[in-house]
C-alpha beads as a LAMMPS data file, in Angstrom:
LAMMPS data file: protein, C-alpha beads

481 atoms
480 bonds

1 atom types
1 bond types

-500.0 500.0 xlo xhi
-500.0 500.0 ylo yhi
-500.0 500.0 zlo zhi

Masses

1 110.0

Atoms # bond

1 1 1 261.803 194.626 -206.804
2 1 1 263.292 191.913 -204.615
3 1 1 261.695 190.855 -201.348
4 1 1 263.344 191.744 -198.063
5 1 1 265.480 189.221 -196.166
6 1 1 265.746 189.002 -192.414
7 1 1 269.152 188.700 -190.791
8 1 1 268.357 185.087 -189.908
9 1 1 267.683 184.256 -193.549
10 1 1 270.990 185.818 -194.583
11 1 1 273.130 183.854 -192.133
12 1 1 275.045 180.949 -193.654
13 1 1 276.266 177.954 -191.745
14 1 1 279.958 177.058 -192.019
15 1 1 280.826 173.787 -193.734
16 1 1 283.155 171.083 -192.465
17 1 1 284.113 170.417 -196.089
18 1 1 286.145 173.611 -196.496
19 1 1 289.523 171.925 -197.077
20 1 1 288.046 169.463 -199.579
21 1 1 286.252 172.198 -201.527
22 1 1 289.394 174.343 -201.696
23 1 1 291.515 171.385 -202.824
24 1 1 288.955 170.519 -205.507
25 1 1 288.853 174.152 -206.704
26 1 1 292.639 174.188 -206.948
27 1 1 292.575 171.062 -209.116
28 1 1 289.970 172.651 -211.382
29 1 1 292.132 175.765 -211.606
30 1 1 295.188 173.801 -212.684
31 1 1 293.097 172.208 -215.442
32 1 1 292.214 175.642 -216.813
33 1 1 295.851 176.544 -217.483
34 1 1 296.974 176.232 -221.107
35 1 1 300.211 176.574 -223.020
36 1 1 301.206 178.936 -225.811
37 1 1 304.554 178.447 -227.542
38 1 1 305.204 175.565 -225.188
39 1 1 304.856 177.567 -221.952
40 1 1 301.941 178.068 -219.575
41 1 1 300.340 181.408 -220.422
42 1 1 297.052 181.630 -218.511
43 1 1 293.596 180.111 -218.241
44 1 1 290.794 179.383 -220.655
45 1 1 287.513 181.150 -219.859
46 1 1 285.731 177.936 -218.840
47 1 1 286.397 174.229 -218.661
48 1 1 284.350 172.197 -221.105
49 1 1 281.570 170.421 -219.256
50 1 1 281.109 166.759 -220.294
51 1 1 277.430 167.350 -221.100
52 1 1 278.063 170.598 -222.935
53 1 1 279.932 170.273 -226.227
54 1 1 279.202 173.841 -227.336
55 1 1 282.234 175.794 -226.153
56 1 1 282.006 178.886 -228.389
57 1 1 285.114 180.950 -227.576
58 1 1 285.240 179.925 -223.916
59 1 1 288.323 177.858 -224.735
60 1 1 290.349 180.998 -225.449
61 1 1 292.557 183.015 -223.085
62 1 1 290.658 186.237 -222.302
63 1 1 292.712 189.120 -220.946
64 1 1 289.811 190.343 -218.774
65 1 1 289.088 186.900 -217.313
66 1 1 292.759 186.324 -216.585
67 1 1 293.166 189.318 -214.278
68 1 1 292.228 187.288 -211.152
69 1 1 294.161 184.339 -212.598
70 1 1 297.344 186.421 -212.808
71 1 1 296.854 187.784 -209.300
72 1 1 296.374 184.276 -207.924
73 1 1 299.535 183.155 -209.699
74 1 1 301.386 186.132 -208.229
75 1 1 300.442 185.221 -204.654
76 1 1 301.632 181.687 -205.437
77 1 1 304.963 183.034 -206.695
78 1 1 304.483 181.615 -210.214
79 1 1 305.964 184.674 -211.865
80 1 1 307.093 183.002 -215.108
81 1 1 303.494 182.372 -216.206
82 1 1 302.473 185.968 -215.525
83 1 1 305.469 187.323 -217.415
84 1 1 304.749 185.054 -220.374
85 1 1 301.102 186.178 -220.393
86 1 1 302.126 189.843 -220.414
87 1 1 304.657 189.220 -223.185
88 1 1 302.190 187.378 -225.428
89 1 1 299.683 190.219 -224.970
90 1 1 302.424 192.673 -226.003
91 1 1 303.145 190.615 -229.100
92 1 1 299.461 190.803 -230.036
93 1 1 299.003 194.525 -229.361
94 1 1 297.295 195.891 -232.465
95 1 1 299.386 197.773 -235.029
96 1 1 296.621 198.504 -237.531
97 1 1 295.745 202.147 -238.144
98 1 1 292.258 202.150 -236.609
99 1 1 293.028 200.173 -233.449
100 1 1 296.757 200.843 -233.000
101 1 1 297.680 200.226 -229.360
102 1 1 294.674 198.033 -228.477
103 1 1 295.360 194.790 -226.609
104 1 1 293.433 191.670 -227.660
105 1 1 290.176 190.665 -226.014
106 1 1 291.347 187.044 -226.185
107 1 1 293.785 184.779 -227.974
108 1 1 294.249 181.103 -228.759
109 1 1 296.976 178.993 -230.330
110 1 1 295.736 176.807 -233.191
111 1 1 298.055 174.540 -235.164
112 1 1 301.049 176.455 -233.849
113 1 1 299.605 179.801 -234.914
114 1 1 298.553 182.499 -232.450
115 1 1 295.123 183.945 -233.272
116 1 1 293.898 187.085 -231.512
117 1 1 290.375 188.480 -231.209
118 1 1 289.893 192.246 -231.044
119 1 1 286.118 192.044 -230.805
120 1 1 285.230 190.509 -234.139
121 1 1 284.052 187.279 -232.488
122 1 1 281.751 189.011 -229.969
123 1 1 277.981 189.358 -230.337
124 1 1 278.153 193.089 -231.103
125 1 1 281.531 192.958 -232.912
126 1 1 282.801 195.634 -230.514
127 1 1 286.386 195.934 -229.298
128 1 1 286.802 195.334 -225.570
129 1 1 288.184 198.501 -224.013
130 1 1 288.719 197.029 -220.550
131 1 1 291.236 194.450 -221.820
132 1 1 293.619 197.212 -222.892
133 1 1 293.172 199.177 -219.658
134 1 1 293.816 196.103 -217.500
135 1 1 297.171 195.236 -219.105
136 1 1 299.283 198.047 -217.513
137 1 1 297.656 197.375 -214.128
138 1 1 298.563 193.671 -214.209
139 1 1 302.033 194.526 -215.534
140 1 1 302.747 196.964 -212.701
141 1 1 301.396 194.553 -210.046
142 1 1 303.683 191.869 -211.506
143 1 1 306.708 194.209 -211.323
144 1 1 305.881 195.116 -207.716
145 1 1 305.415 191.533 -206.567
146 1 1 308.232 189.871 -208.514
147 1 1 310.728 192.767 -208.211
148 1 1 311.366 192.303 -211.930
149 1 1 312.014 195.982 -212.544
150 1 1 314.106 195.189 -215.613
151 1 1 310.998 193.809 -217.346
152 1 1 308.994 196.918 -216.489
153 1 1 311.741 199.195 -217.789
154 1 1 312.378 197.103 -220.918
155 1 1 311.961 198.630 -224.355
156 1 1 309.121 196.230 -225.229
157 1 1 307.038 197.166 -222.202
158 1 1 307.725 200.874 -222.582
159 1 1 306.776 200.774 -226.265
160 1 1 303.528 198.986 -225.378
161 1 1 302.748 201.626 -222.757
162 1 1 303.369 204.474 -225.196
163 1 1 301.228 202.875 -227.909
164 1 1 298.370 202.516 -225.435
165 1 1 298.747 206.086 -224.190
166 1 1 298.767 207.354 -227.773
167 1 1 295.371 205.714 -228.158
168 1 1 293.839 206.622 -224.795
169 1 1 295.077 210.210 -224.554
170 1 1 294.356 211.108 -228.154
171 1 1 292.527 214.463 -228.442
172 1 1 288.774 214.256 -229.047
173 1 1 285.868 216.632 -229.491
174 1 1 285.008 216.136 -225.812
175 1 1 286.638 218.433 -223.248
176 1 1 286.192 216.221 -220.168
177 1 1 289.002 213.881 -218.994
178 1 1 286.888 210.710 -219.302
179 1 1 287.208 208.034 -221.981
180 1 1 284.074 207.653 -224.120
181 1 1 283.164 204.130 -225.228
182 1 1 280.221 202.392 -226.916
183 1 1 277.807 199.942 -225.302
184 1 1 279.115 196.342 -224.920
185 1 1 282.799 197.364 -224.764
186 1 1 283.729 195.971 -221.340
187 1 1 282.601 193.262 -218.891
188 1 1 278.993 194.261 -219.648
189 1 1 279.328 192.997 -223.207
190 1 1 275.691 193.116 -224.347
191 1 1 273.405 196.178 -224.691
192 1 1 272.627 197.643 -221.264
193 1 1 272.517 201.401 -222.014
194 1 1 276.011 201.923 -220.610
195 1 1 277.458 203.878 -223.539
196 1 1 279.336 207.110 -222.891
197 1 1 281.563 207.239 -219.812
198 1 1 280.569 204.144 -217.772
199 1 1 281.993 203.905 -214.282
200 1 1 283.945 200.677 -214.755
201 1 1 285.849 202.060 -217.749
202 1 1 286.620 205.389 -216.065
203 1 1 287.917 203.730 -212.889
204 1 1 289.952 201.296 -214.988
205 1 1 291.326 204.268 -216.937
206 1 1 292.387 205.804 -213.627
207 1 1 294.159 202.598 -212.566
208 1 1 295.655 202.225 -216.033
209 1 1 297.116 205.749 -216.097
210 1 1 298.538 205.413 -212.596
211 1 1 300.146 202.108 -213.540
212 1 1 301.516 203.567 -216.786
213 1 1 303.052 206.396 -214.753
214 1 1 304.790 203.940 -212.428
215 1 1 306.099 201.915 -215.371
216 1 1 307.405 205.045 -217.094
217 1 1 309.148 206.048 -213.866
218 1 1 311.128 202.801 -214.107
219 1 1 312.374 203.765 -217.558
220 1 1 313.099 207.289 -216.333
221 1 1 315.502 205.853 -213.748
222 1 1 317.677 204.234 -216.408
223 1 1 317.800 206.916 -219.092
224 1 1 316.859 210.574 -219.484
225 1 1 314.318 211.376 -222.180
226 1 1 312.603 214.707 -222.689
227 1 1 309.695 213.048 -224.523
228 1 1 309.253 210.553 -221.681
229 1 1 309.301 213.378 -219.126
230 1 1 306.638 215.255 -221.074
231 1 1 304.445 212.169 -221.388
232 1 1 304.832 211.474 -217.659
233 1 1 303.762 215.020 -216.749
234 1 1 300.762 214.790 -219.089
235 1 1 299.712 211.400 -217.694
236 1 1 299.967 212.543 -214.078
237 1 1 297.891 215.623 -214.864
238 1 1 295.291 213.434 -216.567
239 1 1 295.129 211.200 -213.491
240 1 1 294.530 214.246 -211.294
241 1 1 291.862 215.704 -213.591
242 1 1 290.094 212.361 -214.014
243 1 1 289.903 211.705 -210.266
244 1 1 288.610 215.221 -209.590
245 1 1 285.975 214.794 -212.311
246 1 1 284.732 211.439 -211.016
247 1 1 284.554 212.566 -207.389
248 1 1 282.691 215.723 -208.396
249 1 1 280.165 214.243 -210.823
250 1 1 279.867 210.523 -209.965
251 1 1 280.090 210.407 -206.165
252 1 1 276.681 210.713 -204.481
253 1 1 275.471 210.691 -200.886
254 1 1 272.182 211.707 -199.327
255 1 1 273.632 215.197 -198.870
256 1 1 274.879 215.575 -202.449
257 1 1 271.531 214.339 -203.777
258 1 1 269.708 217.044 -201.841
259 1 1 272.009 219.631 -203.415
260 1 1 271.541 218.128 -206.874
261 1 1 267.748 218.235 -206.572
262 1 1 267.846 221.954 -205.818
263 1 1 270.383 223.052 -208.418
264 1 1 269.211 225.428 -211.149
265 1 1 268.830 224.087 -214.672
266 1 1 269.009 225.634 -218.157
267 1 1 272.227 227.512 -217.348
268 1 1 273.795 229.378 -220.275
269 1 1 276.981 231.346 -220.813
270 1 1 280.520 230.825 -219.641
271 1 1 279.962 231.619 -215.951
272 1 1 280.486 229.030 -213.214
273 1 1 277.787 226.405 -213.657
274 1 1 276.327 224.614 -210.651
275 1 1 274.568 222.035 -212.819
276 1 1 277.100 221.308 -215.558
277 1 1 275.202 218.362 -217.038
278 1 1 271.742 219.968 -216.761
279 1 1 270.324 217.181 -214.589
280 1 1 266.617 217.691 -213.934
281 1 1 265.356 216.627 -210.480
282 1 1 262.677 214.483 -212.140
283 1 1 265.295 211.973 -213.367
284 1 1 266.408 211.093 -209.819
285 1 1 264.858 207.644 -209.094
286 1 1 262.679 207.234 -205.981
287 1 1 264.530 204.124 -204.790
288 1 1 267.683 206.201 -204.231
289 1 1 266.530 207.700 -200.936
290 1 1 266.380 204.400 -199.047
291 1 1 269.358 203.000 -200.957
292 1 1 271.645 205.786 -199.723
293 1 1 270.204 206.010 -196.199
294 1 1 271.994 208.769 -194.242
295 1 1 275.666 207.761 -194.260
296 1 1 276.039 205.710 -197.431
297 1 1 277.720 206.803 -200.635
298 1 1 278.738 205.370 -204.009
299 1 1 279.859 206.229 -207.514
300 1 1 276.939 206.235 -209.950
301 1 1 277.100 204.209 -213.157
302 1 1 277.411 207.039 -215.687
303 1 1 277.125 210.785 -216.172
304 1 1 275.696 212.032 -219.458
305 1 1 274.094 215.362 -220.275
306 1 1 270.610 215.255 -218.777
307 1 1 270.818 211.471 -218.366
308 1 1 272.771 210.325 -215.309
309 1 1 272.729 206.579 -214.680
310 1 1 272.139 206.072 -210.965
311 1 1 272.484 202.294 -211.095
312 1 1 275.000 200.790 -208.673
313 1 1 277.798 198.825 -210.354
314 1 1 279.701 196.538 -208.010
315 1 1 282.936 196.188 -209.974
316 1 1 283.494 199.901 -210.650
317 1 1 282.901 200.822 -207.015
318 1 1 285.143 198.026 -205.688
319 1 1 287.953 199.026 -208.067
320 1 1 287.610 202.650 -206.975
321 1 1 288.584 201.483 -203.480
322 1 1 291.413 199.214 -204.639
323 1 1 292.940 201.878 -206.877
324 1 1 292.667 204.572 -204.194
325 1 1 290.344 206.746 -206.269
326 1 1 287.953 207.105 -203.321
327 1 1 289.201 208.686 -200.112
328 1 1 289.218 206.605 -196.933
329 1 1 285.994 208.205 -195.553
330 1 1 284.309 207.657 -198.934
331 1 1 285.337 203.999 -198.930
332 1 1 283.739 203.571 -195.521
333 1 1 280.588 205.288 -196.796
334 1 1 280.548 202.725 -199.615
335 1 1 280.926 199.884 -197.112
336 1 1 277.976 201.251 -195.119
337 1 1 275.911 201.347 -198.286
338 1 1 276.779 197.696 -199.010
339 1 1 275.793 196.684 -195.476
340 1 1 272.540 198.619 -195.678
341 1 1 271.657 196.997 -199.029
342 1 1 273.076 193.548 -198.439
343 1 1 269.735 191.874 -199.214
344 1 1 269.980 193.313 -202.720
345 1 1 273.711 193.015 -203.392
346 1 1 274.479 189.695 -201.674
347 1 1 271.197 187.773 -201.344
348 1 1 271.820 184.011 -201.732
349 1 1 274.776 184.180 -204.159
350 1 1 277.151 187.113 -203.639
351 1 1 277.290 189.375 -205.470
352 1 1 274.954 191.263 -207.801
353 1 1 276.658 192.965 -210.733
354 1 1 274.361 196.006 -210.798
355 1 1 271.195 197.312 -209.160
356 1 1 268.389 197.767 -210.008
357 1 1 267.660 195.867 -213.251
358 1 1 266.090 197.315 -216.371
359 1 1 262.523 195.980 -216.570
360 1 1 259.446 196.180 -218.807
361 1 1 259.517 198.670 -221.666
362 1 1 262.835 200.028 -220.430
363 1 1 264.396 196.563 -220.769
364 1 1 262.894 196.111 -224.232
365 1 1 264.051 199.494 -225.513
366 1 1 267.500 199.750 -223.939
367 1 1 268.663 196.141 -224.337
368 1 1 266.925 195.433 -227.640
369 1 1 264.848 192.773 -225.832
370 1 1 268.079 190.846 -225.233
371 1 1 266.994 187.433 -223.882
372 1 1 270.311 186.931 -222.075
373 1 1 269.875 190.223 -220.230
374 1 1 266.374 189.416 -219.039
375 1 1 265.674 191.241 -215.728
376 1 1 267.609 189.663 -212.829
377 1 1 269.835 187.745 -215.251
378 1 1 273.345 187.963 -216.700
379 1 1 274.471 191.624 -216.657
380 1 1 270.980 192.961 -215.910
381 1 1 271.257 192.525 -212.107
382 1 1 272.452 188.936 -212.276
383 1 1 274.664 187.537 -209.519
384 1 1 278.331 186.912 -210.314
385 1 1 280.374 185.041 -207.669
386 1 1 283.557 186.251 -209.418
387 1 1 282.873 189.788 -208.141
388 1 1 283.087 188.993 -204.419
389 1 1 286.873 188.971 -204.240
390 1 1 287.053 192.521 -205.612
391 1 1 284.932 193.778 -202.709
392 1 1 286.746 191.503 -200.272
393 1 1 290.111 192.793 -201.445
394 1 1 288.879 196.377 -201.106
395 1 1 287.753 195.793 -197.505
396 1 1 290.921 193.999 -196.447
397 1 1 293.175 196.529 -198.174
398 1 1 291.314 199.351 -196.412
399 1 1 291.994 197.658 -193.080
400 1 1 295.689 197.400 -193.924
401 1 1 295.855 201.081 -194.859
402 1 1 293.687 202.430 -192.030
403 1 1 294.011 200.135 -189.032
404 1 1 292.350 202.475 -186.518
405 1 1 289.351 203.517 -188.620
406 1 1 285.792 202.665 -187.466
407 1 1 286.436 199.244 -185.956
408 1 1 282.692 198.557 -185.600
409 1 1 282.026 199.102 -189.310
410 1 1 285.037 197.071 -190.399
411 1 1 284.054 194.276 -188.028
412 1 1 280.626 194.192 -189.662
413 1 1 282.217 194.095 -193.109
414 1 1 284.454 191.218 -192.069
415 1 1 281.417 189.315 -190.809
416 1 1 279.654 189.997 -194.107
417 1 1 282.618 188.684 -196.084
418 1 1 282.741 185.554 -193.928
419 1 1 279.057 184.836 -194.561
420 1 1 279.469 185.429 -198.288
421 1 1 282.513 183.179 -198.384
422 1 1 280.650 180.345 -196.673
423 1 1 277.685 180.869 -198.956
424 1 1 279.890 180.367 -202.000
425 1 1 281.744 177.446 -200.446
426 1 1 278.461 175.635 -199.740
427 1 1 276.834 176.347 -203.096
428 1 1 279.411 176.665 -205.879
429 1 1 280.633 173.039 -205.909
430 1 1 277.026 171.805 -206.101
431 1 1 276.289 174.329 -208.850
432 1 1 279.390 173.255 -210.810
433 1 1 281.111 176.637 -210.423
434 1 1 278.598 178.372 -212.671
435 1 1 279.348 181.649 -214.419
436 1 1 276.384 183.629 -213.047
437 1 1 273.076 183.185 -211.207
438 1 1 269.558 184.416 -211.994
439 1 1 266.615 185.820 -210.062
440 1 1 266.125 188.501 -207.394
441 1 1 267.759 186.256 -204.797
442 1 1 270.475 184.827 -207.052
443 1 1 269.335 181.286 -206.310
444 1 1 269.079 179.797 -209.804
445 1 1 272.023 178.969 -212.040
446 1 1 272.035 181.398 -214.967
447 1 1 269.956 180.267 -217.905
448 1 1 272.933 180.398 -220.297
449 1 1 275.689 180.197 -217.679
450 1 1 278.744 178.087 -218.475
451 1 1 279.779 175.688 -215.754
452 1 1 283.284 175.380 -214.316
453 1 1 283.850 179.025 -215.184
454 1 1 287.463 179.978 -214.512
455 1 1 286.928 183.330 -212.859
456 1 1 284.264 181.809 -210.608
457 1 1 286.795 179.211 -209.477
458 1 1 289.784 181.533 -209.134
459 1 1 287.672 184.281 -207.537
460 1 1 286.733 181.832 -204.778
461 1 1 290.382 180.788 -204.389
462 1 1 291.481 184.419 -204.107
463 1 1 288.817 185.041 -201.463
464 1 1 290.004 181.961 -199.573
465 1 1 293.621 183.117 -199.815
466 1 1 292.839 186.598 -198.508
467 1 1 290.614 185.361 -195.672
468 1 1 292.410 182.190 -194.625
469 1 1 295.935 181.908 -195.982
470 1 1 297.532 185.368 -195.967
471 1 1 295.330 188.443 -195.407
472 1 1 298.433 190.614 -195.766
473 1 1 298.485 189.786 -199.463
474 1 1 295.692 192.324 -199.900
475 1 1 298.559 194.786 -200.356
476 1 1 299.300 193.055 -203.663
477 1 1 296.250 194.900 -205.016
478 1 1 297.661 198.311 -204.033
479 1 1 299.072 199.935 -207.184
480 1 1 300.764 202.608 -205.064
481 1 1 302.492 200.209 -202.646

Bonds

1 1 1 2
2 1 2 3
3 1 3 4
4 1 4 5
5 1 5 6
6 1 6 7
7 1 7 8
8 1 8 9
9 1 9 10
10 1 10 11
11 1 11 12
12 1 12 13
13 1 13 14
14 1 14 15
15 1 15 16
16 1 16 17
17 1 17 18
18 1 18 19
19 1 19 20
20 1 20 21
21 1 21 22
22 1 22 23
23 1 23 24
24 1 24 25
25 1 25 26
26 1 26 27
27 1 27 28
28 1 28 29
29 1 29 30
30 1 30 31
31 1 31 32
32 1 32 33
33 1 33 34
34 1 34 35
35 1 35 36
36 1 36 37
37 1 37 38
38 1 38 39
39 1 39 40
40 1 40 41
41 1 41 42
42 1 42 43
43 1 43 44
44 1 44 45
45 1 45 46
46 1 46 47
47 1 47 48
48 1 48 49
49 1 49 50
50 1 50 51
51 1 51 52
52 1 52 53
53 1 53 54
54 1 54 55
55 1 55 56
56 1 56 57
57 1 57 58
58 1 58 59
59 1 59 60
60 1 60 61
61 1 61 62
62 1 62 63
63 1 63 64
64 1 64 65
65 1 65 66
66 1 66 67
67 1 67 68
68 1 68 69
69 1 69 70
70 1 70 71
71 1 71 72
72 1 72 73
73 1 73 74
74 1 74 75
75 1 75 76
76 1 76 77
77 1 77 78
78 1 78 79
79 1 79 80
80 1 80 81
81 1 81 82
82 1 82 83
83 1 83 84
84 1 84 85
85 1 85 86
86 1 86 87
87 1 87 88
88 1 88 89
89 1 89 90
90 1 90 91
91 1 91 92
92 1 92 93
93 1 93 94
94 1 94 95
95 1 95 96
96 1 96 97
97 1 97 98
98 1 98 99
99 1 99 100
100 1 100 101
101 1 101 102
102 1 102 103
103 1 103 104
104 1 104 105
105 1 105 106
106 1 106 107
107 1 107 108
108 1 108 109
109 1 109 110
110 1 110 111
111 1 111 112
112 1 112 113
113 1 113 114
114 1 114 115
115 1 115 116
116 1 116 117
117 1 117 118
118 1 118 119
119 1 119 120
120 1 120 121
121 1 121 122
122 1 122 123
123 1 123 124
124 1 124 125
125 1 125 126
126 1 126 127
127 1 127 128
128 1 128 129
129 1 129 130
130 1 130 131
131 1 131 132
132 1 132 133
133 1 133 134
134 1 134 135
135 1 135 136
136 1 136 137
137 1 137 138
138 1 138 139
139 1 139 140
140 1 140 141
141 1 141 142
142 1 142 143
143 1 143 144
144 1 144 145
145 1 145 146
146 1 146 147
147 1 147 148
148 1 148 149
149 1 149 150
150 1 150 151
151 1 151 152
152 1 152 153
153 1 153 154
154 1 154 155
155 1 155 156
156 1 156 157
157 1 157 158
158 1 158 159
159 1 159 160
160 1 160 161
161 1 161 162
162 1 162 163
163 1 163 164
164 1 164 165
165 1 165 166
166 1 166 167
167 1 167 168
168 1 168 169
169 1 169 170
170 1 170 171
171 1 171 172
172 1 172 173
173 1 173 174
174 1 174 175
175 1 175 176
176 1 176 177
177 1 177 178
178 1 178 179
179 1 179 180
180 1 180 181
181 1 181 182
182 1 182 183
183 1 183 184
184 1 184 185
185 1 185 186
186 1 186 187
187 1 187 188
188 1 188 189
189 1 189 190
190 1 190 191
191 1 191 192
192 1 192 193
193 1 193 194
194 1 194 195
195 1 195 196
196 1 196 197
197 1 197 198
198 1 198 199
199 1 199 200
200 1 200 201
201 1 201 202
202 1 202 203
203 1 203 204
204 1 204 205
205 1 205 206
206 1 206 207
207 1 207 208
208 1 208 209
209 1 209 210
210 1 210 211
211 1 211 212
212 1 212 213
213 1 213 214
214 1 214 215
215 1 215 216
216 1 216 217
217 1 217 218
218 1 218 219
219 1 219 220
220 1 220 221
221 1 221 222
222 1 222 223
223 1 223 224
224 1 224 225
225 1 225 226
226 1 226 227
227 1 227 228
228 1 228 229
229 1 229 230
230 1 230 231
231 1 231 232
232 1 232 233
233 1 233 234
234 1 234 235
235 1 235 236
236 1 236 237
237 1 237 238
238 1 238 239
239 1 239 240
240 1 240 241
241 1 241 242
242 1 242 243
243 1 243 244
244 1 244 245
245 1 245 246
246 1 246 247
247 1 247 248
248 1 248 249
249 1 249 250
250 1 250 251
251 1 251 252
252 1 252 253
253 1 253 254
254 1 254 255
255 1 255 256
256 1 256 257
257 1 257 258
258 1 258 259
259 1 259 260
260 1 260 261
261 1 261 262
262 1 262 263
263 1 263 264
264 1 264 265
265 1 265 266
266 1 266 267
267 1 267 268
268 1 268 269
269 1 269 270
270 1 270 271
271 1 271 272
272 1 272 273
273 1 273 274
274 1 274 275
275 1 275 276
276 1 276 277
277 1 277 278
278 1 278 279
279 1 279 280
280 1 280 281
281 1 281 282
282 1 282 283
283 1 283 284
284 1 284 285
285 1 285 286
286 1 286 287
287 1 287 288
288 1 288 289
289 1 289 290
290 1 290 291
291 1 291 292
292 1 292 293
293 1 293 294
294 1 294 295
295 1 295 296
296 1 296 297
297 1 297 298
298 1 298 299
299 1 299 300
300 1 300 301
301 1 301 302
302 1 302 303
303 1 303 304
304 1 304 305
305 1 305 306
306 1 306 307
307 1 307 308
308 1 308 309
309 1 309 310
310 1 310 311
311 1 311 312
312 1 312 313
313 1 313 314
314 1 314 315
315 1 315 316
316 1 316 317
317 1 317 318
318 1 318 319
319 1 319 320
320 1 320 321
321 1 321 322
322 1 322 323
323 1 323 324
324 1 324 325
325 1 325 326
326 1 326 327
327 1 327 328
328 1 328 329
329 1 329 330
330 1 330 331
331 1 331 332
332 1 332 333
333 1 333 334
334 1 334 335
335 1 335 336
336 1 336 337
337 1 337 338
338 1 338 339
339 1 339 340
340 1 340 341
341 1 341 342
342 1 342 343
343 1 343 344
344 1 344 345
345 1 345 346
346 1 346 347
347 1 347 348
348 1 348 349
349 1 349 350
350 1 350 351
351 1 351 352
352 1 352 353
353 1 353 354
354 1 354 355
355 1 355 356
356 1 356 357
357 1 357 358
358 1 358 359
359 1 359 360
360 1 360 361
361 1 361 362
362 1 362 363
363 1 363 364
364 1 364 365
365 1 365 366
366 1 366 367
367 1 367 368
368 1 368 369
369 1 369 370
370 1 370 371
371 1 371 372
372 1 372 373
373 1 373 374
374 1 374 375
375 1 375 376
376 1 376 377
377 1 377 378
378 1 378 379
379 1 379 380
380 1 380 381
381 1 381 382
382 1 382 383
383 1 383 384
384 1 384 385
385 1 385 386
386 1 386 387
387 1 387 388
388 1 388 389
389 1 389 390
390 1 390 391
391 1 391 392
392 1 392 393
393 1 393 394
394 1 394 395
395 1 395 396
396 1 396 397
397 1 397 398
398 1 398 399
399 1 399 400
400 1 400 401
401 1 401 402
402 1 402 403
403 1 403 404
404 1 404 405
405 1 405 406
406 1 406 407
407 1 407 408
408 1 408 409
409 1 409 410
410 1 410 411
411 1 411 412
412 1 412 413
413 1 413 414
414 1 414 415
415 1 415 416
416 1 416 417
417 1 417 418
418 1 418 419
419 1 419 420
420 1 420 421
421 1 421 422
422 1 422 423
423 1 423 424
424 1 424 425
425 1 425 426
426 1 426 427
427 1 427 428
428 1 428 429
429 1 429 430
430 1 430 431
431 1 431 432
432 1 432 433
433 1 433 434
434 1 434 435
435 1 435 436
436 1 436 437
437 1 437 438
438 1 438 439
439 1 439 440
440 1 440 441
441 1 441 442
442 1 442 443
443 1 443 444
444 1 444 445
445 1 445 446
446 1 446 447
447 1 447 448
448 1 448 449
449 1 449 450
450 1 450 451
451 1 451 452
452 1 452 453
453 1 453 454
454 1 454 455
455 1 455 456
456 1 456 457
457 1 457 458
458 1 458 459
459 1 459 460
460 1 460 461
461 1 461 462
462 1 462 463
463 1 463 464
464 1 464 465
465 1 465 466
466 1 466 467
467 1 467 468
468 1 468 469
469 1 469 470
470 1 470 471
471 1 471 472
472 1 472 473
473 1 473 474
474 1 474 475
475 1 475 476
476 1 476 477
477 1 477 478
478 1 478 479
479 1 479 480
480 1 480 481
């Protein structure tokens, strides 16, 4: 495991070059924007580095990567680009029998022809589930910010929403309200033993369903439809059931862990089960006790029968705050956990994607000896600067919602965000805005990391905007505003 850092080692000195770095990042960002059908539509995944001619599919417009891009364009008031992006994604929504309703992972215009990827160009040839779940969220945030309610209520948008809901809410053999997906089907796109109901997908599903409900409400205002009313009732019920399920089975604190350790196992029959997933106390990892401390809490990575995944995933937990899945006290428990474990999660390049890594035989067996997911690299506890703004947005949005809550804790979180911001400002330009960083301290540029990665650049710009330009814009991230 990683070595401990003292508070002195974690402090980062401010830089007098802040304005120059921000201006340079903005120029890089403008270079990432590309046109489709003659109009700006979004950003490529990474700018081509002069010394690196191998671009793979990093020159395409990825829906997942463009989420922070669209939000940054929204705070700039560049609504036309966001609307065009949403429209192109709608045009490419799959109509084939097996994947009907799925949005593309990425797309590119070649010789005047629009080519979409639904997973066939990925390493595992697996469809990205998160791309589809992100689209309604971005669409609703666009409608809120731009006041373009006519677009949200339009027949094209409503048809896209219904096609997606037909896919997501389709009956399965599983009775729980979660969405089951294979390994490699979201941001963690290489084998990491995250199959089943991984946290990031379930929280995204929650945000997706809430956003779909708000979009359907727009259509409900303009015309009465019994089918729409029924779908709206079903979706709202699913949102309620999903949130209850995640808070019951995924949320852990020191107190809930003590209860879990003492629950009976091997429960049969149809009576009220205390241990629904038959979790044996032996599977609870020893590092969890110090990780949780006394007042910390978080949503675990996965819940499967007899095999809970207690790893901490930064994106899923940050989104749970932004989407309002966690209650206010639970969000503050999460912030305490981040502060307590800052040497693990922040280290020298904020922030780590998950903790702890798979190592040794576990890494070999569960990742297929994937060289990119070597311990402390890529998605196996690598450090991704693009994740910091999600946490930063969650903290700032919490302050906007709950102005009187635990001022000491929120002051500490603000100080942490400042240090992380300065750390990125000092390092990222020198490291050519790399995609991810390796090692227990996140010091080394990732072995296969692309440079001038778009969501590294735009993530920094979003963090700068929320900390320096207009902190009130954190409300943009509130899907219930």
